[in-house]
C-alpha positions in Angstrom: 116.8 81.0 104.8 113.9 83.8 104.4 113.8 86.5 107.0 110.6 86.1 109.1 110.3 89.4 110.4 111.6 92.9 110.0 114.6 94.1 112.2 114.3 96.6 115.2 115.9 99.3 113.0 113.8 98.6 110.1 110.8 98.5 112.6 111.7 101.6 114.0 112.1 103.1 110.4 108.5 102.1 110.0 107.4 103.5 113.2 108.8 107.1 112.3 106.8 107.0 109.1 103.6 106.2 110.9 103.9 108.4 113.7 104.0 111.1 111.3 101.4 110.1 109.1 99.5 109.3 112.1 100.3 113.2 113.4 99.4 114.5 109.5 96.0 112.0 109.8 95.1 113.7 113.2 95.4 117.1 111.9 93.4 116.5 108.8 91.0 115.0 111.1 90.6 118.0 113.0 90.0 120.2 110.8 87.3 117.9 109.2 85.8 118.0 112.6 86.3 122.1 112.8 84.5 122.0 109.6 81.5 120.1 110.8 81.1 122.4 113.7 81.9 125.5 112.1 80.1 125.1 108.9 79.0 128.8 108.3 82.5 130.1 109.6 84.2 130.7 106.5 87.5 131.8 108.5 91.2 130.6 107.7 90.6 127.1 108.8 89.2 126.1 105.5 92.9 126.7 103.6 94.2 123.8 105.5 95.9 120.9 103.8 92.6 118.8 103.8 90.8 121.2 101.6 94.3 121.2 99.2 93.4 117.6 99.5 89.8 117.4 98.6 90.6 119.3 95.0 87.3 117.8 93.5 86.1 121.3 92.0 83.8 122.1 94.7 84.4 124.9 97.1 82.0 123.4 99.6 81.2 120.0 100.5 78.3 118.8 102.2 78.0 118.1 105.7 77.4 114.4 104.8 80.4 114.5 102.6 82.8 115.7 105.1 80.9 113.5 107.8 82.1 110.5 105.4 85.5 111.6 104.7 86.0 112.3 108.9 84.4 109.1 109.3 87.2 107.5 106.9 90.1 109.4 108.5 88.9 107.7 111.7 89.4 104.6 110.8 92.6 105.3 109.2 93.9 106.6 112.2 92.8 103.4 114.0 94.7 101.0 111.3 97.4 103.2 112.0 97.7 103.1 115.7 97.2 99.1 115.2 100.2 98.9 113.3 102.0 100.5 115.9 101.0 97.8 118.1 102.3 95.3 115.5 105.5 96.8 115.6 105.6 97.2 119.6 104.8 93.2 119.2 107.2 92.7 116.4 104.7 91.7 114.0 104.5 94.3 111.8 105.0 93.6 108.4 103.6 89.8 108.3 101.0 89.0 106.2 98.3 88.0 107.9 97.5 85.5 105.4 100.4 83.8 103.7 102.8 84.7 106.9 105.3 86.0 105.0 106.8 89.5 105.0 104.9 92.0 103.0 107.4 94.0 100.7 108.8 97.1 102.1 107.6 99.2 99.0 103.9 98.0 99.8 104.2 99.3 103.9 106.0 102.3 102.9 102.8 103.2 100.7 100.4 101.9 103.0 102.0 101.2 106.3 99.0 100.2 107.8 98.7 97.1 105.5 98.4 93.4 107.0 98.3 91.6 103.6 100.9 91.2 101.1 99.9 92.0 97.2 99.6 88.3 96.9 97.1 87.7 99.5 95.4 90.6 98.7 94.9 90.1 94.7 93.7 86.6 96.1 90.9 88.4 97.6 89.6 89.9 94.7 
């Protein structure tokens, strides 16, 4: 019989992963917001991880680009928080289309995924 949900120990493993990603995402968001409010301040804030993450050959990003990155980061944080709720409900890792378990490898890469690869590909 196929598994219909992840075990509590597996859910805990994903919870730890998500909490770590959530903490990093919040740090990145704080850096982005800080750079929006201190756009002219070129102190040590712009040496953070966020700016290493944005290696696009440009030393400075426009306020609009920073705002877009911050908005995406907020959405990512929200998705991670929703994943934590699904862990508490023990519905985490179940594809919302097929009802089957999403592969662990996919969840490790995209811990907030709600679609299996099969369902994701069917959408395209």
